[in-house]
Biotite code that builds the C-alpha atoms (Angstrom):
import biotite.structure as struc

atoms = struc.array([
    struc.Atom([6.208, -63.700, 3.118], chain_id="A", res_id=1, res_name="UNK", atom_name="CA", element="C"),
    struc.Atom([3.678, -62.373, 0.645], chain_id="A", res_id=2, res_name="UNK", atom_name="CA", element="C"),
    struc.Atom([4.126, -59.395, -1.603], chain_id="A", res_id=3, res_name="UNK", atom_name="CA", element="C"),
    struc.Atom([1.976, -56.409, -0.763], chain_id="A", res_id=4, res_name="UNK", atom_name="CA", element="C"),
    struc.Atom([-0.726, -55.585, -3.281], chain_id="A", res_id=5, res_name="UNK", atom_name="CA", element="C"),
    struc.Atom([0.318, -52.590, -5.340], chain_id="A", res_id=6, res_name="UNK", atom_name="CA", element="C"),
    struc.Atom([-1.355, -50.244, -7.770], chain_id="A", res_id=7, res_name="UNK", atom_name="CA", element="C"),
    struc.Atom([-5.106, -49.717, -8.040], chain_id="A", res_id=8, res_name="UNK", atom_name="CA", element="C"),
    struc.Atom([-5.951, -53.033, -6.361], chain_id="A", res_id=9, res_name="UNK", atom_name="CA", element="C"),
    struc.Atom([-4.342, -51.786, -3.137], chain_id="A", res_id=10, res_name="UNK", atom_name="CA", element="C"),
    struc.Atom([-7.428, -49.588, -2.705], chain_id="A", res_id=11, res_name="UNK", atom_name="CA", element="C"),
    struc.Atom([-9.915, -52.454, -2.952], chain_id="A", res_id=12, res_name="UNK", atom_name="CA", element="C"),
    struc.Atom([-10.188, -53.396, 0.751], chain_id="A", res_id=13, res_name="UNK", atom_name="CA", element="C"),
    struc.Atom([-10.880, -49.795, 1.758], chain_id="A", res_id=14, res_name="UNK", atom_name="CA", element="C"),
    struc.Atom([-13.352, -49.341, -1.118], chain_id="A", res_id=15, res_name="UNK", atom_name="CA", element="C"),
    struc.Atom([-15.320, -52.400, -0.025], chain_id="A", res_id=16, res_name="UNK", atom_name="CA", element="C"),
    struc.Atom([-15.268, -51.297, 3.618], chain_id="A", res_id=17, res_name="UNK", atom_name="CA", element="C"),
    struc.Atom([-16.209, -47.666, 2.963], chain_id="A", res_id=18, res_name="UNK", atom_name="CA", element="C"),
    struc.Atom([-18.935, -48.192, 0.362], chain_id="A", res_id=19, res_name="UNK", atom_name="CA", element="C"),
    struc.Atom([-20.260, -51.607, 1.403], chain_id="A", res_id=20, res_name="UNK", atom_name="CA", element="C"),
    struc.Atom([-20.131, -53.204, -2.034], chain_id="A", res_id=21, res_name="UNK", atom_name="CA", element="C"),
    struc.Atom([-17.672, -55.762, -3.369], chain_id="A", res_id=22, res_name="UNK", atom_name="CA", element="C"),
    struc.Atom([-15.248, -54.647, -6.061], chain_id="A", res_id=23, res_name="UNK", atom_name="CA", element="C"),
    struc.Atom([-16.898, -57.081, -8.480], chain_id="A", res_id=24, res_name="UNK", atom_name="CA", element="C"),
    struc.Atom([-20.116, -55.016, -8.293], chain_id="A", res_id=25, res_name="UNK", atom_name="CA", element="C"),
    struc.Atom([-18.240, -51.787, -8.971], chain_id="A", res_id=26, res_name="UNK", atom_name="CA", element="C"),
    struc.Atom([-16.577, -53.417, -11.991], chain_id="A", res_id=27, res_name="UNK", atom_name="CA", element="C"),
    struc.Atom([-19.966, -54.570, -13.293], chain_id="A", res_id=28, res_name="UNK", atom_name="CA", element="C"),
    struc.Atom([-21.291, -51.014, -12.952], chain_id="A", res_id=29, res_name="UNK", atom_name="CA", element="C"),
    struc.Atom([-18.313, -49.617, -14.832], chain_id="A", res_id=30, res_name="UNK", atom_name="CA", element="C"),
    struc.Atom([-18.647, -52.191, -17.613], chain_id="A", res_id=31, res_name="UNK", atom_name="CA", element="C"),
    struc.Atom([-22.405, -51.632, -17.920], chain_id="A", res_id=32, res_name="UNK", atom_name="CA", element="C"),
    struc.Atom([-22.034, -47.860, -18.203], chain_id="A", res_id=33, res_name="UNK", atom_name="CA", element="C"),
    struc.Atom([-22.419, -46.350, -21.672], chain_id="A", res_id=34, res_name="UNK", atom_name="CA", element="C"),
    struc.Atom([-19.383, -44.189, -20.877], chain_id="A", res_id=35, res_name="UNK", atom_name="CA", element="C"),
    struc.Atom([-16.046, -45.333, -22.247], chain_id="A", res_id=36, res_name="UNK", atom_name="CA", element="C"),
    struc.Atom([-13.400, -42.761, -21.342], chain_id="A", res_id=37, res_name="UNK", atom_name="CA", element="C"),
    struc.Atom([-11.435, -43.079, -18.142], chain_id="A", res_id=38, res_name="UNK", atom_name="CA", element="C"),
    struc.Atom([-12.234, -39.648, -16.688], chain_id="A", res_id=39, res_name="UNK", atom_name="CA", element="C"),
    struc.Atom([-15.887, -39.829, -17.769], chain_id="A", res_id=40, res_name="UNK", atom_name="CA", element="C"),
    struc.Atom([-16.213, -43.033, -15.766], chain_id="A", res_id=41, res_name="UNK", atom_name="CA", element="C"),
    struc.Atom([-14.334, -41.586, -12.779], chain_id="A", res_id=42, res_name="UNK", atom_name="CA", element="C"),
    struc.Atom([-16.543, -38.495, -12.727], chain_id="A", res_id=43, res_name="UNK", atom_name="CA", element="C"),
    struc.Atom([-19.667, -40.635, -13.098], chain_id="A", res_id=44, res_name="UNK", atom_name="CA", element="C"),
    struc.Atom([-18.715, -42.812, -10.112], chain_id="A", res_id=45, res_name="UNK", atom_name="CA", element="C"),
    struc.Atom([-18.050, -39.689, -8.064], chain_id="A", res_id=46, res_name="UNK", atom_name="CA", element="C"),
    struc.Atom([-21.276, -37.903, -9.035], chain_id="A", res_id=47, res_name="UNK", atom_name="CA", element="C"),
    struc.Atom([-23.699, -40.830, -9.137], chain_id="A", res_id=48, res_name="UNK", atom_name="CA", element="C"),
    struc.Atom([-22.279, -43.138, -6.492], chain_id="A", res_id=49, res_name="UNK", atom_name="CA", element="C"),
    struc.Atom([-20.444, -40.809, -4.103], chain_id="A", res_id=50, res_name="UNK", atom_name="CA", element="C"),
    struc.Atom([-16.995, -42.310, -4.480], chain_id="A", res_id=51, res_name="UNK", atom_name="CA", element="C"),
    struc.Atom([-13.915, -40.280, -3.729], chain_id="A", res_id=52, res_name="UNK", atom_name="CA", element="C"),
    struc.Atom([-11.621, -39.453, -6.616], chain_id="A", res_id=53, res_name="UNK", atom_name="CA", element="C"),
    struc.Atom([-8.857, -41.903, -5.654], chain_id="A", res_id=54, res_name="UNK", atom_name="CA", element="C"),
    struc.Atom([-11.250, -44.800, -5.178], chain_id="A", res_id=55, res_name="UNK", atom_name="CA", element="C"),
    struc.Atom([-13.119, -44.086, -8.423], chain_id="A", res_id=56, res_name="UNK", atom_name="CA", element="C"),
    struc.Atom([-9.851, -43.719, -10.317], chain_id="A", res_id=57, res_name="UNK", atom_name="CA", element="C"),
    struc.Atom([-8.498, -47.002, -8.933], chain_id="A", res_id=58, res_name="UNK", atom_name="CA", element="C"),
    struc.Atom([-11.642, -48.924, -9.887], chain_id="A", res_id=59, res_name="UNK", atom_name="CA", element="C"),
    struc.Atom([-11.741, -47.505, -13.417], chain_id="A", res_id=60, res_name="UNK", atom_name="CA", element="C"),
    struc.Atom([-8.014, -47.967, -14.011], chain_id="A", res_id=61, res_name="UNK", atom_name="CA", element="C"),
    struc.Atom([-8.078, -51.577, -12.830], chain_id="A", res_id=62, res_name="UNK", atom_name="CA", element="C"),
    struc.Atom([-11.247, -52.457, -14.748], chain_id="A", res_id=63, res_name="UNK", atom_name="CA", element="C"),
    struc.Atom([-10.053, -50.927, -18.016], chain_id="A", res_id=64, res_name="UNK", atom_name="CA", element="C"),
    struc.Atom([-6.581, -52.457, -17.625], chain_id="A", res_id=65, res_name="UNK", atom_name="CA", element="C"),
    struc.Atom([-8.134, -55.918, -17.518], chain_id="A", res_id=66, res_name="UNK", atom_name="CA", element="C"),
    struc.Atom([-8.784, -55.511, -21.220], chain_id="A", res_id=67, res_name="UNK", atom_name="CA", element="C"),
    struc.Atom([-12.563, -55.463, -21.227], chain_id="A", res_id=68, res_name="UNK", atom_name="CA", element="C"),
    struc.Atom([-13.998, -54.036, -24.412], chain_id="A", res_id=69, res_name="UNK", atom_name="CA", element="C"),
    struc.Atom([-15.902, -50.870, -23.620], chain_id="A", res_id=70, res_name="UNK", atom_name="CA", element="C"),
])
């Protein structure tokens, strides 16, 4: 038996299916953005890339939690 994926990563399969891009590409976009604050990045993904709030929030939270310097 495997443990279910929890937290922001639990959104990843639906993000990839709905928007047609792998999560790795979304992370690259987030890391290449000049924005650094969580909600700035969430709002940018929503406005510029059409993501829903939950999906944008999950991607930003997961990417920033990985400890990348922004």
